[in-house]
N, C-alpha and C positions, 0 to 999 in steps of 0.2 A: 748469156755468158756470165758466170759468177766470178767475181774477183775475190782474192783472198783478203781477209780483214787486215786493216792497217795496224801494225804494232806500234805502240807508243814506246819511245826510247826510255830505258830505265835510267833514273837519275844516278849520277856518280855521287857516292857518299864521301863527305869530308872526314878527315881524322879528328876534326874539332867537334865539340858537343855544344848544342844550342843552349842546354841548361847551364853549362859552365860559362858560356859567353854572356848569357842573360844575367846571371848572378854577379859576374865580374862587372858588368856594365851598370847594374843597379848600385852596387856597393862601392866600386872604384871608378865609375864612369866619368867623374870629374877629371880624371887623369887619362881617359880614353883607353883604359886597360882592356875592356871587352872588344874594342875595335882592333887594338894591337894583337889580341889573341886570335882574331879571325883573319888577320893579315891586311885589313883595310887601313894602311898607314896614313894616308892623307886625311881621312875622316878622323882617325885617332888624334892626329896632331891638331886638327881643328877643335876637337873636344878638349884637348889639353890646354890650348891657348884660351878658350872661352870658359874654362872650368866646367865643361860638360853643358854648355849653354845655361850657366848658372844653376845647374842641377836638373833643369826641366828636360833638356834634350837627352841627357844620359838616362833619366828615369823612364821616359817614353821609349827610348831605344832598347833598354833592358827588358821592358814589358813586351815589346814587339819580338825580341829574340825568343822569349819564353812561349809566346802564344802563336807565332807564325810557323807554318810548316815549310815555307819556301825560302827561308833565309840561307844565304850562301856565304862561303868564304871568299877570299880574294881570287881564287882560281875558278870560281863559279860552281863549285861543288856544294851540294845541299848539306847543311849541318846535320849531324846525327842527333836523334832525340835524346 
């Protein structure tokens, strides 16, 4: 008995761009701007209070936004390329 192949659910795309989020995070990450842009308010406030982890956290976060394919917004939708 043959079973039909399992279909993978298609990801829902966000209206936010991962390039925009990454660049905002690299250049203005000390203020948590990239995280505010994607809707992660709690993490953005944490970056704002710590000045982006003295710049290190925001730089790494920005690079991960630009290079990762599975970054999501606050609603769990995958960021557009």
